[in-house]
Backbone bond lengths (Angstrom), bond angles and torsions (degrees), N, CA, C in turn:
res aa  C-N    CA-C-N  psi(-1)  N-CA   C-N-CA  omega(-1)  CA-C   N-CA-C  phi
1 M - - - 1.478 - - 1.492 111.33 -
2 T 1.316 116.18 -44.18 1.455 121.69 179.07 1.484 113.60 -55.21
3 L 1.359 113.63 -44.45 1.509 119.29 -179.18 1.497 109.77 -62.16
4 V 1.288 114.10 -44.13 1.525 118.27 -174.20 1.532 107.40 -68.02
5 L 1.277 118.70 -42.34 1.466 118.77 179.82 1.484 110.81 -66.27
6 A 1.299 116.98 -36.16 1.502 120.75 176.73 1.490 110.32 -63.90
7 L 1.343 119.49 -39.21 1.462 121.91 173.99 1.485 113.94 -64.26
8 L 1.348 115.46 -36.70 1.432 120.27 176.75 1.554 109.08 -65.45
9 G 1.318 117.62 -40.57 1.484 120.67 176.14 1.573 111.45 -59.35
10 I 1.350 111.58 -41.98 1.518 118.73 175.00 1.508 108.85 -57.19
11 A 1.305 117.70 -42.04 1.439 121.36 -176.11 1.531 110.89 -61.72
12 L 1.335 113.21 -40.44 1.481 120.29 -179.09 1.566 106.48 -67.51
13 L 1.308 117.27 -41.93 1.481 118.56 177.43 1.511 112.44 -60.37
14 C 1.340 112.62 -40.89 1.495 116.44 178.18 1.524 112.97 -63.33
15 L 1.384 111.90 -37.34 1.542 117.20 174.91 1.461 108.62 -63.89
16 A 1.346 121.15 -44.70 1.439 118.67 -179.68 1.459 112.74 -61.61
17 G 1.392 116.24 -38.24 1.397 120.94 179.09 1.600 113.26 -61.95
18 G 1.379 109.78 -40.72 1.451 116.97 177.81 1.519 113.88 -62.46
19 V 1.417 113.75 -44.09 1.429 120.05 175.43 1.512 113.27 -60.52
20 E 1.355 115.55 -41.94 1.431 115.41 178.69 1.557 113.80 -67.67
21 L 1.283 117.23 -36.52 1.471 123.24 174.41 1.515 110.07 -60.48
22 W 1.302 112.31 -44.59 1.505 116.25 -178.61 1.534 107.05 -69.43
23 W 1.249 124.80 -38.15 1.431 128.46 178.85 1.546 109.94 -60.36
24 N 1.343 114.62 -46.29 1.395 121.09 -178.91 1.537 113.14 -70.09
25 A 1.363 116.61 -31.26 1.357 119.97 174.83 1.579 114.43 -66.02
26 T 1.332 111.81 -41.12 1.413 116.07 176.60 1.526 111.34 -66.20
27 A 1.303 118.05 -37.40 1.450 120.37 176.76 1.590 114.00 -62.98
28 R 1.370 110.57 -41.42 1.482 114.77 -177.77 1.551 105.86 -72.90
29 Q 1.292 122.14 -33.28 1.495 117.33 173.43 1.524 112.66 -61.90
30 R 1.263 116.37 -37.97 1.524 117.75 -179.48 1.490 107.36 -66.01
31 Q 1.345 120.07 -42.12 1.445 123.08 -179.18 1.502 109.07 -61.10
32 R 1.345 117.64 -41.46 1.474 119.48 -176.79 1.523 110.17 -66.71
33 V 1.374 115.12 -37.89 1.488 118.74 178.51 1.467 108.09 -67.05
34 A 1.336 119.34 -41.94 1.428 121.74 -177.05 1.552 109.48 -67.55
35 A 1.340 117.22 -38.39 1.431 117.04 179.90 1.581 114.43 -68.40
36 R 1.329 112.13 -37.59 1.539 117.74 174.20 1.589 108.21 -58.97
37 H 1.308 115.63 -47.26 1.423 121.84 -175.77 1.564 109.05 -64.17
38 A 1.298 114.04 -39.98 1.471 116.84 179.55 1.552 111.90 -66.49
39 E 1.337 115.60 -39.69 1.485 117.27 176.75 1.420 114.74 -63.36
40 E 1.426 116.23 -33.69 1.425 118.07 179.77 1.547 111.40 -75.69
41 R 1.303 115.87 -33.73 1.527 117.82 -173.64 1.509 108.96 -87.03
42 L 1.329 116.50 -46.12 1.503 117.54 -178.21 1.571 109.94 -99.61
43 A 1.295 112.77 70.24 1.500 118.38 176.29 1.518 110.85 -60.93
44 P 1.387 116.99 140.78 1.495 116.10 -176.85 1.578 109.20 -68.03
45 A 1.272 113.43 143.75 1.429 122.74 177.08 1.507 110.47 -131.71
46 P 1.350 119.10 155.22 1.449 119.05 178.48 1.542 110.51 -64.13
47 P 1.315 120.34 122.96 1.475 121.98 -178.37 1.525 108.64 -66.10
48 M 1.319 117.14 138.93 1.443 125.70 175.32 1.529 109.05 -122.20
49 A 1.239 114.37 152.81 1.487 117.98 176.08 1.449 112.27 -62.21
50 G 1.319 118.32 124.19 1.434 124.23 178.54 1.476 113.13 84.26
51 A 1.390 119.60 1.54 1.466 121.14 -178.63 1.489 106.20 -98.68
52 P 1.380 117.47 162.01 1.426 122.32 -177.95 1.605 111.84 -57.08
53 G 1.346 116.85 -35.78 1.480 120.86 179.39 1.491 109.82 -62.69
54 G 1.402 114.17 -39.80 1.501 115.13 178.68 1.508 110.74 -67.23
55 I 1.282 119.32 -34.12 1.484 123.60 -178.79 1.515 106.79 -68.59
56 V 1.300 121.43 -37.26 1.486 124.71 -179.52 1.514 109.54 -68.84
57 A 1.365 116.20 -42.76 1.464 118.02 177.80 1.582 112.46 -66.54
58 A 1.340 113.11 -44.27 1.466 114.78 174.87 1.549 112.83 -63.30
59 A 1.298 116.74 -34.29 1.463 120.12 179.48 1.488 109.81 -65.78
60 A 1.321 119.87 -38.47 1.481 120.01 178.20 1.489 110.55 -66.98
61 Q 1.314 115.90 -40.34 1.472 115.65 176.89 1.489 112.79 -70.75
62 A 1.269 122.62 -32.37 1.493 123.55 176.59 1.480 106.74 -67.89
63 Q 1.333 121.14 -41.87 1.440 119.94 -174.37 1.565 109.47 -66.40
64 A 1.290 119.30 -30.65 1.481 125.34 -179.07 1.545 107.33 -72.11
65 T 1.357 119.59 -35.86 1.479 119.16 -167.11 1.543 109.51 -110.17
66 R 1.273 121.71 -13.57 1.402 121.75 -173.48 1.523 116.60 -68.92
67 T 1.249 119.22 138.19 1.482 125.12 171.38 1.445 110.51 -119.50
68 A 1.410 112.03 172.01 1.507 118.38 -179.11 1.491 106.04 -66.94
69 P 1.353 116.85 142.56 1.411 122.97 171.59 1.558 112.01 -60.47
70 A 1.335 112.41 150.65 1.478 116.70 178.43 1.487 111.78 -65.02
71 G 1.304 115.87 132.07 1.472 121.24 179.66 1.414 114.78 84.75
72 A 1.406 120.54 -0.20 1.514 119.63 -176.38 1.468 104.55 -92.31
73 A 1.309 113.78 129.13 1.499 124.03 -177.93 1.559 106.58 -80.34
74 V 1.345 115.48 128.39 1.411 118.96 171.41 1.542 114.19 -99.41
75 V 1.295 115.97 118.02 1.409 123.76 -173.25 1.497 110.05 -94.80
76 K 1.318 119.42 116.14 1.455 123.41 -178.35 1.523 111.11 -106.88
77 L 1.290 118.55 128.53 1.439 121.43 177.12 1.496 108.69 -95.81
78 P 1.375 114.55 143.97 1.446 119.19 173.56 1.581 107.34 -60.84
79 G 1.345 115.29 159.71 1.402 119.93 -178.55 1.489 116.49 -61.36
80 W 1.296 119.50 -34.86 1.450 122.53 179.17 1.543 111.04 -76.48
81 R 1.305 117.83 -32.50 1.430 117.99 176.78 1.584 109.40 -68.78
82 A 1.299 114.78 -40.18 1.495 117.91 -179.77 1.541 108.88 -63.58
83 A 1.283 115.57 -41.47 1.452 121.24 -176.41 1.548 109.10 -66.05
84 L 1.315 118.43 -43.56 1.421 120.64 177.06 1.531 111.32 -62.82
85 R 1.311 119.20 -41.58 1.487 123.16 176.58 1.480 111.25 -59.82
86 R 1.349 117.05 -44.26 1.512 120.34 179.45 1.491 107.24 -64.29
87 A 1.374 123.99 -30.21 1.440 123.47 -176.77 1.551 111.29 -89.27
88 Q 1.359 118.36 11.61 1.447 121.57 -178.06 1.507 113.82 61.72
89 L 1.336 116.90 37.82 1.424 121.91 177.40 1.532 110.88 -120.91
90 P 1.388 120.38 150.11 1.426 120.23 179.20 1.559 110.65 -58.70
91 D 1.320 114.69 129.53 1.522 117.91 -176.70 1.540 106.70 -84.08
92 R 1.335 120.38 67.23 1.404 122.06 -177.40 1.608 104.32 -128.59
93 P 1.316 114.05 157.98 1.501 119.17 178.62 1.543 111.36 -62.17
94 A 1.323 117.02 -26.02 1.472 118.40 -177.31 1.633 107.57 -70.45
95 T 1.295 116.62 -40.11 1.483 119.40 175.80 1.536 110.62 -58.10
96 L 1.364 116.91 -45.85 1.408 117.01 -179.60 1.529 111.60 -66.98
97 A 1.313 120.21 -35.19 1.409 119.69 171.76 1.530 115.89 -62.89
98 L 1.290 115.01 -37.28 1.494 118.33 176.76 1.526 111.03 -65.36
99 I 1.275 118.69 -29.09 1.437 122.20 178.20 1.509 108.90 -75.59
100 V 1.290 119.95 -43.94 1.443 122.30 -169.14 1.510 110.42 -79.31
101 T 1.338 117.00 -34.20 1.452 122.78 -176.20 1.473 117.89 -48.90
102 P 1.409 117.09 -51.07 1.427 122.07 178.24 1.538 113.87 -60.04
103 G 1.367 116.15 -32.86 1.472 117.42 179.27 1.556 108.54 -69.66
104 V 1.329 117.53 -39.33 1.474 120.47 -176.55 1.577 106.24 -67.43
105 L 1.279 117.41 -42.41 1.469 121.17 -179.25 1.578 108.90 -64.59
106 L 1.321 116.84 -37.63 1.519 117.13 176.81 1.500 110.07 -67.88
107 A 1.289 116.13 -41.00 1.454 115.41 178.88 1.534 112.92 -63.22
108 L 1.297 117.34 -40.27 1.447 122.03 175.84 1.539 111.06 -59.10
109 A 1.323 116.40 -46.09 1.422 120.48 178.63 1.524 114.33 -61.55
110 C 1.351 114.79 -42.96 1.413 117.44 179.89 1.523 111.44 -66.81
111 G 1.323 116.27 -40.43 1.474 120.76 179.90 1.552 112.38 -64.32
112 L 1.392 117.50 -40.25 1.401 120.50 -177.87 1.616 110.94 -76.02
113 R 1.273 117.52 -32.06 1.438 121.47 178.64 1.522 112.73 -70.71
114 M 1.324 115.17 -42.10 1.461 122.05 179.01 1.444 118.43 -96.81
115 H 1.397 116.08 -8.08 1.423 121.32 177.23 1.546 111.63 60.49
116 S 1.374 111.95 42.67 1.430 117.56 -176.10 1.495 112.08 -150.06
117 L 1.342 116.58 130.88 1.503 122.11 179.85 1.509 111.02 -67.69
118 V 1.449 112.92 -40.89 1.416 118.34 -177.39 1.588 110.35 -62.50
119 F 1.326 114.77 -38.55 1.459 116.60 179.31 1.554 113.66 -67.41
120 A 1.389 110.10 -32.18 1.510 115.02 175.11 1.624 109.27 -62.98
121 L 1.339 114.79 -42.92 1.469 119.01 179.76 1.536 107.73 -64.10
122 L 1.298 117.49 -37.03 1.518 121.51 178.16 1.534 108.51 -59.62
123 G 1.259 119.54 -46.36 1.466 119.61 179.83 1.497 113.32 -68.54
124 L 1.253 117.68 -30.82 1.478 123.41 175.84 1.501 111.72 -66.66
125 V 1.401 113.18 -43.96 1.463 115.56 177.68 1.511 112.81 -65.02
126 L 1.323 116.35 -41.87 1.486 117.21 176.82 1.508 113.60 -63.69
127 Y 1.256 117.73 -37.95 1.471 120.19 175.58 1.541 110.63 -65.71
128 A 1.336 118.92 -41.13 1.447 124.59 176.21 1.579 108.79 -53.36
129 I 1.339 112.48 -51.82 1.419 116.02 -175.32 1.580 112.58 -61.41
130 G 1.366 116.44 -37.92 1.437 118.22 176.89 1.505 112.69 -69.50
131 A 1.321 117.22 -37.41 1.492 118.15 177.27 1.450 111.27 -66.71
132 V 1.293 121.61 -38.74 1.495 123.00 179.37 1.446 109.56 -65.94
133 V 1.350 117.83 -38.65 1.516 120.93 -178.92 1.463 109.93 -62.63
134 L 1.380 117.31 -45.98 1.485 122.22 -177.81 1.473 110.97 -68.56
135 L 1.311 117.90 -39.22 1.524 117.50 174.52 1.474 113.18 -65.40
136 R 1.318 118.04 -39.13 1.473 119.82 177.67 1.541 110.11 -62.72
137 R 1.313 117.37 -37.50 1.475 121.83 -173.68 1.602 104.36 -70.38
138 R 1.348 117.13 -39.67 1.486 118.60 178.53 1.539 108.47 -64.15
139 M 1.399 116.96 -45.07 1.426 119.04 -177.21 1.577 108.60 -58.72
140 E 1.316 115.16 -45.83 1.457 115.22 176.58 1.437 117.51 -58.30
141 R 1.277 112.44 -43.99 1.520 115.65 177.63 1.447 116.30 -57.49
142 Q 1.454 112.93 -44.99 1.449 118.71 179.50 1.563 110.27 -65.70
143 Q 1.344 118.82 -37.79 1.475 118.76 177.34 1.543 109.35 -63.01
144 R 1.304 115.54 -41.10 1.534 114.94 -179.85 1.477 110.05 -63.83
145 Q 1.382 120.47 -41.05 1.409 123.73 177.58 1.563 114.78 -60.27
146 L 1.323 112.48 -39.12 1.465 117.26 178.07 1.500 111.83 -69.77
147 L 1.359 117.62 -44.74 1.477 119.14 176.52 1.520 112.65 -66.21
148 R 1.444 119.35 -26.16 1.387 119.04 178.38 1.551 111.96 -76.99
149 Q 1.318 118.00 -24.61 1.458 120.22 179.10 1.529 113.25 -87.34
150 L 1.406 116.56 -21.48 1.450 119.15 -170.43 1.575 113.70 -67.98
151 P 1.398 116.64 -35.77 1.453 114.26 177.81 1.567 114.08 -61.24
152 D 1.348 118.22 -43.54 1.489 120.19 176.66 1.528 109.56 -60.24
153 F 1.367 116.24 -39.87 1.451 113.90 -177.58 1.573 108.90 -68.82
154 L 1.352 119.98 -37.05 1.444 118.30 179.67 1.524 111.90 -68.20
155 E 1.303 117.07 -32.65 1.488 120.05 178.97 1.517 111.65 -70.30
156 N 1.324 115.13 -34.39 1.498 119.53 171.73 1.494 112.36 -63.83
157 M 1.342 120.62 -38.17 1.394 127.38 177.52 1.491 107.89 -64.59
158 V 1.362 119.56 -44.20 1.438 124.93 178.77 1.557 111.31 -57.77
159 R 1.343 115.48 -51.08 1.424 120.94 179.58 1.514 112.75 -58.84
160 L 1.310 118.72 -42.99 1.446 126.09 -178.25 1.507 109.27 -68.23
161 A 1.322 116.25 -40.79 1.485 116.89 177.36 1.458 112.63 -72.18
162 G 1.321 116.69 -26.96 1.444 118.72 -177.00 1.578 111.47 -75.91
163 I 1.340 120.69 -17.00 1.448 122.08 177.42 1.534 110.47 -100.05
164 G 1.310 117.43 13.65 1.456 118.47 169.21 1.531 114.28 112.60
165 N 1.285 121.90 -0.71 1.443 123.48 -176.62 1.578 107.38 -82.21
166 S 1.355 116.03 146.94 1.460 120.61 174.94 1.475 111.24 -70.03
167 L 1.282 118.77 160.78 1.467 122.31 -174.90 1.554 110.50 -61.12
168 S 1.363 114.45 -37.84 1.466 116.84 179.01 1.540 112.39 -69.85
169 M 1.340 114.13 -38.91 1.495 112.85 178.67 1.476 112.44 -73.52
170 A 1.347 116.08 -31.72 1.520 116.17 171.87 1.507 113.38 -63.81
171 F 1.284 119.09 -37.32 1.526 120.73 176.01 1.512 107.92 -65.79
172 Q 1.286 121.64 -44.24 1.418 121.30 -178.48 1.517 112.70 -64.53
173 T 1.327 117.83 -41.55 1.494 123.34 -176.43 1.504 107.62 -71.02
174 A 1.396 118.54 -40.62 1.443 120.48 -175.08 1.537 108.37 -69.38
175 T 1.281 117.78 -31.15 1.458 121.46 -178.50 1.472 111.36 -63.16
176 Q 1.316 120.70 -30.52 1.402 123.20 178.11 1.536 116.60 -68.72
177 Q 1.402 113.34 -13.64 1.446 117.12 -178.34 1.519 110.29 -108.37
178 V 1.321 119.97 16.13 1.402 124.56 179.67 1.529 110.07 -104.30
179 A 1.359 118.19 140.59 1.431 124.92 175.47 1.557 111.19 -96.59
180 P 1.312 113.88 161.40 1.513 115.48 174.25 1.531 110.88 -60.86
181 P 1.326 115.66 155.13 1.400 131.33 8.82 1.574 114.95 -86.95
182 L 1.273 116.31 -6.60 1.502 121.54 179.83 1.473 112.45 -70.27
183 R 1.322 119.10 -32.81 1.479 123.72 -177.30 1.539 112.09 -59.44
184 P 1.310 122.42 -51.86 1.400 120.97 178.17 1.569 117.95 -57.49
185 L 1.343 113.21 -31.75 1.505 118.92 174.89 1.485 110.03 -64.38
186 L 1.375 113.81 -50.23 1.442 120.59 -175.72 1.636 112.73 -66.55
187 D 1.455 112.20 -36.52 1.412 114.70 172.81 1.513 116.15 -63.97
188 N 1.314 116.33 -33.34 1.466 118.59 178.18 1.548 107.07 -70.14
189 A 1.275 119.11 -36.15 1.507 118.11 177.34 1.515 110.51 -64.07
190 L 1.324 118.01 -44.05 1.514 119.65 175.69 1.515 111.97 -60.69
191 L 1.329 113.36 -35.13 1.525 115.11 179.92 1.516 110.58 -68.57
192 Y 1.308 117.87 -35.17 1.504 121.46 178.17 1.554 106.38 -69.86
193 T 1.338 120.00 -34.62 1.535 117.27 -178.71 1.479 109.27 -70.16
194 R 1.368 121.10 -31.50 1.386 124.85 176.28 1.588 110.02 -67.86
195 G 1.287 117.86 -25.00 1.485 119.24 172.98 1.458 114.45 -85.54
196 G 1.357 122.25 3.74 1.463 121.29 173.72 1.533 114.97 114.38
197 M 1.368 115.78 -4.15 1.481 118.75 179.63 1.572 110.49 -79.18
198 D 1.342 115.56 147.17 1.399 120.01 167.51 1.518 112.00 -61.53
199 L 1.283 121.09 159.63 1.412 122.23 -176.15 1.510 111.85 -66.35
200 D 1.305 119.59 -42.16 1.432 122.16 -175.19 1.597 109.54 -67.97
201 R 1.333 113.68 -39.13 1.516 118.53 -178.90 1.569 107.10 -71.72
202 A 1.328 116.88 -36.18 1.469 120.21 179.95 1.534 107.27 -65.58
203 L 1.340 121.33 -45.23 1.411 125.66 -178.83 1.542 107.59 -60.54
204 Q 1.288 117.94 -45.15 1.430 124.49 -176.81 1.523 110.29 -62.24
205 Q 1.325 113.75 -42.20 1.502 117.23 -179.18 1.487 114.23 -72.56
206 A 1.323 116.37 -34.53 1.480 124.43 -179.54 1.550 108.12 -67.28
207 S 1.339 114.85 -39.35 1.468 117.02 -173.14 1.566 114.35 -94.77
208 R 1.343 114.36 1.81 1.486 118.91 177.79 1.505 112.32 -57.99
209 P 1.357 124.22 -43.39 1.467 121.01 -177.90 1.585 112.55 -66.54
210 Y 1.366 118.02 -20.40 1.407 119.91 -176.61 1.585 113.81 -88.32
211 K 1.351 114.84 -19.69 1.494 120.06 176.41 1.539 108.56 60.75
212 L 1.256 118.11 52.30 1.508 119.96 178.11 1.545 107.85 -107.38
213 A 1.323 113.17 120.25 1.465 118.28 175.97 1.552 114.63 -60.67
214 A 1.310 113.00 -35.80 1.502 121.54 178.96 1.472 108.81 -58.47
215 M 1.310 120.15 -43.18 1.453 120.32 -178.23 1.512 114.91 -73.10
216 E 1.353 115.63 -26.98 1.435 121.90 173.50 1.552 108.29 -65.78
217 T 1.318 114.59 -44.45 1.458 119.08 -178.23 1.555 109.91 -66.74
218 L 1.365 115.25 -41.63 1.454 119.34 -177.57 1.626 106.30 -62.76
219 A 1.318 116.40 -43.35 1.507 120.34 179.97 1.531 107.01 -58.49
220 V 1.332 121.43 -47.15 1.392 121.43 -179.57 1.518 113.96 -58.85
221 V 1.341 114.56 -47.08 1.475 119.22 177.15 1.472 112.40 -58.49
222 L 1.306 116.51 -48.14 1.494 118.14 179.50 1.488 111.73 -62.00
223 G 1.391 121.08 -45.71 1.367 120.97 179.36 1.520 114.52 -61.66
224 T 1.326 118.27 -37.73 1.516 121.94 178.12 1.501 109.44 -68.80
225 S 1.353 115.25 -41.07 1.448 116.93 -178.24 1.545 113.36 -66.01
226 L 1.372 117.07 -36.53 1.428 121.67 177.76 1.510 113.80 -70.52
227 R 1.316 117.44 -34.09 1.444 121.15 -178.27 1.553 115.35 -88.59
228 I 1.376 115.01 -35.38 1.429 119.12 -172.23 1.525 114.33 -108.06
229 G 1.469 112.14 -32.42 1.404 117.14 -175.17 1.537 113.03 97.21
230 G 1.311 115.62 -168.58 1.451 119.81 178.62 1.547 111.28 111.52
231 R 1.331 115.26 178.72 1.426 121.49 -174.48 1.558 108.09 -87.54
232 S 1.272 113.27 75.90 1.561 117.49 -179.47 1.429 112.24 -68.63
233 D 1.399 121.90 -26.09 1.417 119.31 176.24 1.447 116.74 -61.43
234 Q 1.343 114.85 -33.71 1.510 119.08 179.06 1.538 109.93 -69.22
235 I 1.309 117.78 -45.01 1.441 119.55 -178.40 1.504 112.53 -68.35
236 L 1.351 119.69 -30.64 1.401 124.37 174.48 1.515 111.52 -67.99
237 Q 1.341 116.04 -38.53 1.487 119.17 -179.68 1.521 108.99 -67.85
238 R 1.327 114.08 -40.66 1.517 119.74 -179.57 1.566 110.09 -62.94
239 M 1.358 111.74 -40.95 1.446 120.66 -179.94 1.554 106.22 -61.52
240 S 1.304 118.50 -45.60 1.486 122.41 -176.40 1.480 109.06 -63.91
241 D 1.335 118.67 -44.15 1.439 121.22 177.88 1.577 112.94 -61.15
242 F 1.309 111.03 -40.35 1.495 118.22 -178.97 1.522 108.52 -63.15
243 L 1.340 119.01 -45.64 1.477 123.04 -176.80 1.552 109.84 -63.91
244 R 1.345 116.57 -34.09 1.476 117.67 179.58 1.523 108.39 -69.71
245 D 1.301 114.98 -38.50 1.521 115.55 178.56 1.509 112.05 -69.33
246 I 1.299 116.18 -36.78 1.494 117.05 177.60 1.551 110.74 -65.03
247 E 1.329 117.15 -36.97 1.503 119.27 175.81 1.530 111.40 -62.83
248 Q 1.252 116.81 -41.76 1.439 119.26 -179.82 1.496 110.50 -63.24
249 V 1.334 115.85 -46.75 1.507 118.90 178.08 1.496 113.43 -58.12
250 Q 1.354 114.12 -46.13 1.480 118.22 178.34 1.527 113.67 -58.14
251 Q 1.353 113.45 -41.76 1.551 115.91 178.30 1.491 111.94 -65.33
252 E 1.315 120.63 -39.42 1.441 124.78 173.60 1.485 111.68 -58.66
253 L 1.355 115.81 -45.85 1.481 117.93 -178.31 1.531 111.18 -67.51
254 A 1.354 113.03 -40.45 1.547 117.05 178.90 1.503 108.96 -60.94
255 A 1.310 119.73 -42.66 1.407 124.02 -177.72 1.562 111.83 -64.00
256 T 1.368 111.84 -41.17 1.520 116.52 178.23 1.466 115.03 -64.36
257 T 1.374 116.16 -37.76 1.497 121.98 -172.73 1.558 111.50 -100.56
258 S 1.317 119.31 1.85 1.402 119.06 -177.97 1.545 117.06 -60.04
259 E 1.268 115.51 -38.00 1.492 120.75 -177.27 1.502 107.71 -69.81
260 T 1.429 117.42 -43.30 1.473 118.27 178.44 1.541 111.80 -64.65
261 R 1.324 118.16 -41.88 1.441 119.27 -179.00 1.553 112.37 -64.78
262 L 1.332 114.90 -39.75 1.473 115.54 -179.34 1.563 111.83 -67.28
263 S 1.375 113.64 -37.11 1.453 118.05 177.50 1.515 111.09 -64.78
264 A 1.361 117.02 -35.41 1.498 121.40 -177.93 1.563 105.76 -68.27
265 W 1.315 120.04 -42.60 1.380 119.15 178.24 1.498 116.10 -60.17
266 V 1.409 114.99 -46.92 1.424 122.28 -176.49 1.549 108.96 -66.93
267 I 1.252 117.63 -44.15 1.450 120.88 -177.50 1.540 111.91 -67.57
268 G 1.358 115.37 -41.77 1.434 119.10 -177.16 1.543 115.46 -72.96
269 L 1.364 115.92 -33.81 1.424 116.25 -170.66 1.615 111.87 -102.06
270 L 1.299 117.03 -12.40 1.456 119.91 -178.51 1.510 113.10 -63.83
271 P 1.332 120.02 -45.08 1.578 119.92 -179.89 1.445 113.36 -58.75
272 P 1.397 118.70 -57.05 1.496 116.85 -177.83 1.483 114.02 -68.47
273 V 1.351 121.56 -30.21 1.438 120.05 176.74 1.528 110.45 -68.28
274 T 1.332 115.46 -38.50 1.442 119.77 -179.91 1.551 111.37 -64.36
275 A 1.347 111.73 -45.34 1.490 116.99 176.54 1.538 113.32 -55.73
276 L 1.391 113.93 -47.17 1.379 120.79 -178.51 1.537 112.74 -61.83
277 G 1.289 116.11 -44.11 1.462 123.48 178.26 1.554 112.01 -60.12
278 M 1.368 115.93 -45.43 1.425 120.83 177.19 1.534 113.84 -63.61
279 A 1.364 114.81 -35.65 1.509 116.13 177.05 1.507 110.38 -73.25
280 L 1.256 119.50 -31.73 1.451 120.30 -177.09 1.527 111.30 -77.68
281 F 1.321 118.72 -43.26 1.482 120.85 -173.48 1.571 111.17 -93.67
282 S 1.346 117.25 -19.05 1.380 117.69 178.12 1.494 111.86 -142.88
283 P 1.327 119.26 68.59 1.499 119.34 -174.63 1.471 113.36 -62.57
284 A 1.312 117.67 -33.07 1.528 117.78 179.40 1.477 111.64 -65.45
285 F 1.367 118.72 -32.54 1.497 119.40 175.65 1.433 114.06 -74.97
286 F 1.362 118.26 -28.86 1.486 118.11 -174.66 1.541 111.52 -94.35
287 R 1.357 119.84 -18.21 1.375 123.21 -176.78 1.545 114.96 -57.76
288 P 1.323 119.70 -37.83 1.461 120.88 175.23 1.575 113.58 -55.32
289 M 1.347 115.52 -29.22 1.504 117.87 176.34 1.477 113.86 -63.15
290 V 1.269 121.63 -22.83 1.418 125.30 -178.27 1.513 113.71 -114.51
291 E 1.354 114.83 2.64 1.492 117.06 179.43 1.549 113.20 -121.11
292 L 1.372 118.50 -26.41 1.402 120.98 -176.66 1.549 110.29 -100.51
293 P 1.340 116.96 148.90 1.468 118.82 178.75 1.530 112.39 -58.10
294 A 1.294 119.97 -40.61 1.520 119.82 175.78 1.490 111.57 -58.55
295 G 1.286 119.64 -41.20 1.475 122.04 174.22 1.484 114.27 -64.13
296 H 1.310 118.35 -35.13 1.421 121.67 173.18 1.573 112.14 -61.32
297 A 1.308 112.16 -45.27 1.445 116.41 179.29 1.556 112.53 -64.27
298 L 1.313 116.62 -39.92 1.480 116.72 176.34 1.547 109.94 -66.33
299 L 1.281 119.01 -38.32 1.494 117.81 177.05 1.521 113.90 -65.28
300 W 1.390 115.89 -34.21 1.477 118.62 173.87 1.522 109.30 -62.53
301 V 1.331 119.89 -45.17 1.414 124.47 -179.55 1.520 109.55 -63.10
302 A 1.330 118.55 -42.26 1.457 122.92 175.70 1.578 112.06 -57.89
303 L 1.417 112.63 -42.74 1.410 119.63 179.41 1.552 109.64 -58.51
304 A 1.332 114.05 -48.79 1.411 119.60 -174.73 1.570 110.20 -63.75
305 L 1.335 114.20 -45.14 1.526 116.40 -179.77 1.443 108.54 -68.41
306 E 1.293 125.52 -32.19 1.486 123.81 177.86 1.516 110.39 -62.55
307 G 1.357 112.29 -49.25 1.485 115.80 177.07 1.576 115.19 -60.64
308 L 1.316 116.20 -39.64 1.408 118.32 178.44 1.537 111.63 -69.50
309 G 1.324 117.14 -38.61 1.469 122.86 176.49 1.526 109.35 -61.95
310 A 1.338 117.70 -46.50 1.430 118.61 177.95 1.606 113.13 -55.90
311 F 1.325 112.26 -44.91 1.460 117.95 -177.06 1.499 108.54 -65.55
312 L 1.392 121.25 -44.23 1.424 121.76 -177.49 1.527 112.15 -68.45
313 L 1.369 118.99 -33.49 1.373 123.33 176.33 1.546 112.51 -65.23
314 Y 1.324 111.56 -40.60 1.496 117.86 175.40 1.465 112.32 -60.24
315 R 1.316 112.77 -48.01 1.572 120.41 179.83 1.509 110.22 -58.99
316 L 1.386 117.98 -42.84 1.388 123.79 -176.88 1.520 110.71 -65.91
317 A 1.358 115.69 -44.13 1.444 119.63 -178.20 1.527 109.72 -68.26
318 K 1.389 116.41 -38.01 1.403 119.20 -177.22 1.592 111.86 -68.04
319 S 1.305 118.17 -29.05 1.391 123.54 178.35 1.473 116.56 -75.80
320 L 1.348 116.14 -13.77 1.457 116.66 -178.14 1.534 114.11 -68.24
């Protein structure tokens, strides 16, 4: 029985790996679509002094050579704190405890009902998969909200800079007109500037837990404009237009693949969730599956089908 339950746990791990591969394949596809769109929209042009192309070239060079300013404190968040912040959850130990506690209770319930430590681990693994999926969905939702708010923020900066405000003053004034979840990020950046950091370094530090490439690019543009000069309003406007186009492309891609992604979740999670529910609510009915040779054979077949299904779902998602 222990061997069979261990194999069932391995099946769940294979399923989790397949889901992760499928998720990464979708993300890579979005990046490829965005890159193609960027190449079409932002065609290379000869850089000129003071022109947006010159700013971009200087920004790339500054990103490669820039270091932290002297005396600027670099605040690093632990991995779990950054993950909770990306998921729009309080980055406190109490939040982590609230996430972990139901999994521990589920594992205890499974172990007591089936009188098996391996089955308790099986329940814990299944809960961990569900928790990771929900956290990832919250992270993606917050990133979409941030990227949806960023173009309006950039356009406000362009208008403020166009009427004579400095770039730093335009950033500070435009921040006051932004709603959450972008507002706390920008407020943290302003807080770092009051502590002595340059604006670009402060924005980079404040956005680090969110892992947004757009914020990294904005930090480079701001830093280059503050140090070198140039028509930063033009590059900010082009960046705003580009982000709007990227959002539209991602929405179209999500709408196109929504049915496939939903089918993948249902098909992938239904067998292990059903088995866990049967074991919890009717252990006498499920126990022959882990004690009799016929039950062992059925579990072997289920393991093979789960592995085949994860592979096919991965191939299907990769081909989209």
